[in-house]
C-alpha positions in Angstrom: 0.0 0.0 0.0 1.1 3.5 -0.6 1.8 5.5 2.6 0.0 8.6 3.4 1.7 11.9 2.7 0.8 15.1 4.6 -0.4 17.5 1.9 -2.7 20.5 2.5 -4.2 20.5 -1.0 -6.0 17.4 -2.2 -6.5 17.9 -5.9 -5.6 15.8 -8.8 -2.3 13.9 -8.5 -1.8 15.1 -4.9 -4.9 13.1 -4.0 -3.4 10.0 -5.7 -0.2 10.5 -3.7 -2.1 10.8 -0.4 -4.2 7.7 -1.0 -3.7 4.7 1.2 -4.9 2.5 -1.7 -4.4 3.3 -5.3 -7.4 1.4 -6.7 -10.5 -0.1 -5.1 -12.1 -2.8 -7.2 -15.8 -3.5 -6.5 -17.3 -6.6 -8.1 -19.1 -9.7 -7.0 -17.1 -11.8 -9.5 -14.0 -13.0 -7.6 -12.2 -14.2 -10.7 -12.7 -10.8 -12.3 -11.3 -9.1 -9.2 -8.3 -11.4 -9.1 -7.5 -10.8 -12.8 -7.8 -7.0 -12.6 -6.0 -6.9 -9.2 -3.1 -9.0 -10.7 -2.9 -6.6 -13.7 -2.8 -3.5 -11.5 -0.4 -4.9 -8.9 2.0 -6.0 -11.7 1.8 -2.4 -12.8 2.8 -1.2 -9.3 -0.6 -0.1 -8.0 -1.9 -1.1 -4.5 -5.3 -2.6 -4.7 -8.2 -3.3 -2.3 -11.4 -5.2 -3.3 -14.9 -5.5 -2.1 -17.5 -8.0 -3.3 -20.7 -6.1 -2.2 -21.9 -2.6 -1.9 -21.8 -2.4 1.9 -18.2 -3.5 2.2 -17.3 -1.2 -0.7 -18.9 1.8 1.0 -16.9 1.0 4.2 -13.6 0.8 2.2 -14.4 4.0 0.3 -14.6 5.9 3.6 -11.6 4.3 5.3 -9.1 3.6 2.5 -9.6 6.8 0.5 -8.7 5.2 -2.9 -7.3 7.3 -5.6 -9.4 5.4 -8.2 -12.5 3.3 -8.0 -13.5 0.6 -10.5 -17.1 -0.7 -9.7 -19.5 -3.1 -11.3 -23.0 -1.8 -11.7 -24.6 -5.0 -10.4 -23.7 -5.8 -6.8 -25.3 -7.6 -4.0 -26.7 -5.3 -1.3 -26.2 -1.7 -2.4 -26.0 -1.8 -6.2 -23.2 0.0 -8.0 -25.3 3.0 -9.1 -26.6 3.6 -5.6 -23.1 3.2 -4.3 -21.9 5.8 -6.8 -24.6 8.2 -5.7 -23.8 7.8 -2.0 -20.0 8.1 -2.6 -20.5 11.3 -4.6 -22.3 12.9 -1.7 -19.0 12.8 0.2 -16.4 12.8 -2.6 -16.6 14.6 -5.9 -13.0 14.3 -7.0 -12.0 10.6 -6.8 -12.4 9.1 -10.3 -14.9 6.3 -10.6 -14.9 3.9 -13.5 -18.2 1.9 -13.8 -18.1 -1.5 -15.5 -20.8 -3.9 -16.6 -21.5 -6.8 -19.0 -24.8 -5.2 -19.6 -24.8 -2.7 -22.5 -28.1 -0.9 -22.0 -27.6 2.8 -22.8 -29.9 3.8 -20.0 -27.6 2.3 -17.4 -24.5 4.0 -19.0 -26.3 7.3 -19.1 -27.4 7.0 -15.5 -23.9 6.1 -14.3 -22.4 9.1 -16.1 -25.1 11.5 -14.9 -24.6 10.2 -11.3 -20.9 11.1 -11.4 -19.0 8.2 -13.1 -15.9 9.3 -15.0 -16.3 6.5 -17.5 -18.4 3.5 -18.3 -16.6 0.4 -19.6 -18.4 -2.7 -21.0 -17.1 -6.1 -20.0 -15.2 -7.9 -21.3 -12.5 -5.2 -21.0 -9.1 -5.6 -22.6 -6.2 -5.2 -20.2 -4.7 -2.4 -22.4 -8.0 -0.4 -22.4 -8.3 -0.7 -18.7 -4.7 0.4 -18.1 -5.3 3.4 -20.4 -8.2 4.5 -18.2 -6.2 3.8 -15.0 -3.3 5.9 -16.3 -5.6 8.6 -17.6 -7.1 9.1 -14.1 -4.0 8.4 -11.9 -1.3 9.7 -14.2 1.5 7.8 -15.9 3.7 7.4 -12.8 4.0 3.6 -13.2 4.7 1.4 -16.2 3.0 -1.8 -17.0 5.4 -4.7 -16.7 4.6 -7.6 -19.0 6.4 -10.8 -19.8 7.7 -10.8 -23.3 5.4 -12.7 -25.8 2.4 -12.8 -23.5 -0.9 -11.2 -24.6 -3.5 -10.0 -22.1 -6.9 -11.7 -22.0 -10.2 -9.8 -21.9 -12.1 -10.0 -18.6 
């Protein structure tokens, strides 16, 4: 985990430096969490995960992640409600919503409720890393084994 730094201002990249956790992954699919966590940890990011909305809300308030990746469909508090509740307390932390469902109404709702992006599963590793770097900055590089391709999740 990234240690906390004492900064007075908490905007943009300073918030990412202050974060205890770089990325919080919220999804009820454990294999998807493991795959994404492995990708991000290999790239040097610290990762926490939650499998339901209640645990996610607790981690959002205690870990102060620099980036959130959340599925729309979660047990308990669903991803859209989680996003609304989180945005009542935090308007700056980037949130990427993901779903295998491709209904435009869900995408529009997520974006109007404060999501920074909506990605449809399966998501290629390279696309996900582009969004992570876009929101956290390019302070780390993805380390891949030569000759290995990334799978979609």
